[in-house]
C-alpha positions in Angstrom: 105.1 5.3 -77.4 103.3 2.0 -76.8 102.6 2.1 -73.0 100.9 -1.3 -73.2 104.2 -2.8 -74.1 106.2 -0.8 -71.6 104.0 -1.5 -68.5 104.6 -5.3 -68.5 108.4 -4.7 -68.8 108.3 -2.2 -65.9 106.3 -4.7 -63.8 108.7 -7.5 -64.6 111.7 -5.4 -63.6 110.0 -4.3 -60.3 109.1 -7.9 -59.5 112.6 -9.1 -60.3 114.2 -6.4 -58.0 111.8 -7.4 -55.2 112.6 -11.1 -55.7 116.4 -10.4 -55.7 116.2 -8.2 -52.6 113.9 -10.5 -50.8 116.0 -13.6 -51.3 119.4 -11.9 -50.8 120.7 -12.5 -47.3 122.1 -9.5 -45.5 121.1 -7.1 -48.3 121.7 -4.5 -45.7 124.2 -5.1 -42.9 122.7 -4.8 -39.4 124.6 -2.3 -37.3 125.3 -3.0 -33.6 124.5 -6.7 -34.0 126.7 -9.7 -34.3 126.2 -11.5 -37.6 127.8 -14.6 -39.1 129.9 -14.0 -42.3 131.5 -17.3 -42.8 131.2 -20.9 -41.6 135.0 -21.2 -41.6 137.6 -20.4 -39.0 139.7 -17.8 -41.0 142.5 -17.4 -38.5 145.7 -18.6 -40.2 146.9 -19.9 -36.8 143.8 -22.2 -36.5 142.8 -21.0 -33.1 140.0 -18.7 -31.9 140.8 -15.0 -32.4 139.1 -11.8 -31.3 140.0 -8.7 -33.2 139.0 -5.1 -32.2 139.3 -2.4 -34.8 138.6 1.1 -33.4 139.9 4.6 -32.9 140.9 6.4 -29.7 137.9 8.7 -29.5 135.1 6.3 -30.6 132.3 5.9 -28.1 131.3 2.6 -29.7 134.9 1.3 -29.2 134.9 2.7 -25.6 131.7 0.8 -24.7 132.8 -2.4 -26.4 136.1 -2.4 -24.6 134.5 -3.2 -21.3 132.6 -6.2 -22.6 135.8 -7.4 -24.3 137.8 -7.0 -21.1 135.2 -9.0 -19.1 134.9 -11.7 -21.7 138.7 -12.2 -22.2 140.0 -11.7 -18.6 139.9 -15.4 -17.9 141.8 -16.2 -21.1 144.8 -14.0 -20.4 146.1 -10.7 -19.0 144.9 -7.6 -20.8 147.1 -4.5 -20.6 145.4 -1.2 -21.0 145.3 2.5 -20.1 142.2 4.4 -19.2 140.7 6.7 -21.8 137.5 8.3 -22.9 135.7 9.1 -26.2 135.7 12.4 -28.0 134.0 14.9 -25.7 132.5 16.7 -28.7 131.0 13.6 -30.4 127.9 11.6 -29.7 128.0 9.9 -26.3 130.7 12.3 -25.1 133.3 11.2 -22.6 132.4 7.5 -22.7 135.0 5.8 -20.5 137.3 3.4 -22.3 139.9 0.8 -21.9 142.7 1.5 -24.5 144.3 -1.9 -25.0 148.1 -2.0 -25.1 148.7 -5.8 -25.0 147.4 -9.2 -24.3 149.3 -12.2 -22.7 147.1 -15.3 -23.3 147.0 -18.3 -20.9 144.9 -20.3 -23.4 144.6 -20.7 -27.1 142.4 -17.6 -27.4 144.0 -14.8 -29.3 143.2 -11.1 -29.0 144.4 -8.5 -31.4 143.6 -4.9 -31.8 144.4 -1.7 -33.8 143.4 1.9 -33.3 143.2 3.7 -36.6 142.6 7.3 -35.7 143.1 9.8 -32.9 140.7 11.0 -30.3 139.1 13.7 -32.5 139.0 11.8 -35.8 141.2 14.4 -37.6 144.4 12.4 -38.0 145.7 8.9 -37.8 146.4 7.3 -34.4 150.0 8.6 -34.6 148.9 12.1 -35.6 149.5 11.9 -39.4 147.0 13.8 -41.6 145.6 11.8 -44.5 143.3 12.7 -47.3 141.1 9.5 -47.1 140.5 7.9 -43.8 138.7 4.9 -45.3 141.6 4.1 -47.6 144.1 4.6 -44.8 142.1 2.4 -42.5 141.8 -0.4 -45.0 145.5 -0.3 -45.7 146.3 -0.4 -42.0 144.0 -3.3 -41.5 145.6 -5.1 -44.4 149.0 -4.5 -42.8 148.0 -5.7 -39.3 145.6 -8.5 -40.1 145.8 -9.4 -43.8 143.3 -12.3 -43.5 140.6 -9.9 -42.3 141.0 -7.3 -45.1 138.5 -8.8 -47.6 135.8 -9.2 -44.9 136.2 -5.7 -43.6 136.4 -4.2 -47.1 133.2 -6.0 -48.1 131.0 -5.6 -45.0 132.2 -2.2 -43.8 133.0 -0.3 -47.0 130.9 -2.0 -49.8 127.7 -3.5 -48.5 125.0 -1.1 -47.4 124.5 -0.6 -43.7 121.0 -1.0 -42.3 119.4 2.5 -41.9 122.3 4.0 -43.9 120.2 5.2 -46.9 122.1 3.0 -49.4 125.5 3.7 -47.9 128.1 1.4 -46.3 128.9 1.8 -42.7 132.3 3.5 -43.5 130.4 6.4 -45.1 127.9 7.1 -42.4 130.4 9.2 -40.3 131.9 12.6 -40.9 134.6 12.2 -42.2 134.0 8.8 -43.6 136.1 6.3 -41.8 136.4 2.7 -40.7 134.0 2.4 -37.7 134.6 0.3 -34.6 134.4 -3.3 -35.7 134.7 -6.6 -33.7 135.6 -9.7 -35.6 135.6 -13.2 -34.0 136.7 -16.3 -35.7 136.9 -19.9 -34.4 135.3 -23.3 -34.4 131.8 -21.7 -34.8 132.8 -19.8 -37.9 133.5 -16.1 -38.4 131.3 -13.3 -36.9 131.4 -9.5 -37.2 129.9 -6.6 -35.3 130.0 -3.1 -36.7 129.3 -0.5 -34.0 128.5 -1.1 -30.3 127.6 -4.2 -28.4 125.5 -2.1 -26.0 124.5 1.6 -26.2 127.3 3.8 -24.9 124.8 6.1 -23.2 124.8 3.5 -20.4 128.2 4.6 -19.2 128.7 7.9 -21.0 130.1 10.5 -18.6 131.3 8.0 -15.9 134.9 7.7 -15.0 136.8 4.6 -16.2 137.8 3.9 -12.6 134.1 3.8 -11.6 133.2 1.5 -14.4 136.1 -0.8 -13.6 135.1 -1.0 -10.0 131.5 -1.8 -10.9 132.1 -3.8 -14.1 130.3 -6.9 -12.8 127.2 -5.0 -11.7 126.5 -3.2 -15.0 124.2 -5.6 -16.8 124.7 -4.3 -20.3 128.5 -4.9 -20.0 127.9 -8.3 -18.7 125.4 -9.2 -21.5 127.9 -8.0 -24.1 130.6 -10.1 -22.5 128.5 -13.2 -22.6 127.6 -12.6 -26.2 131.4 -12.6 -27.0 132.1 -15.6 -24.7 129.5 -17.7 -26.5 131.5 -17.5 -29.7 134.8 -18.5 -28.1 134.2 -22.2 -27.6 
């Protein structure tokens, strides 16, 4: 074997890989950060739209719900019930707002879907499925068809930062579609996979307490302002 011929080839391949990875935007998708995925407003209705994809026991969705509520309260009436995250998961008993409806008083739209139950062992309506990722994608395609390709690409195909060459959907046990916020409007389309602030800030508190102190918890307020900044 002629190593003198092989070495330049190996070096060329390594340099090519480094060049590709170094110039490829979003080679790994940041978790818990809002990123821009399109310069276009992808909402078929043409207006600004906020979409929450979560599951009943997710601590990330629980934390996010408060910032969403604070951000959207001036754009319409949000209906909800109080809830909490899985007591056996990370950030146990994180208080949550489980959204049940939204009546807008502006052009801002808010849509949401809960894919799985509190303990992530069935769908939201209690049905057992063999593949929670596939089920989640199909449900998203059914509810919000125009978001399907984005969620599929960024949540189930692209590697997640810190995920050891795995997409975000395959970091959990069982693999599933994690809490995701998608915002589209005049400024383009943005996605957040995970939490907008760490759920440990409110984990263990009652939802009634958080609601009564919502304006004095700085992490919730900062998350709210992050969302609001993308609505104009």
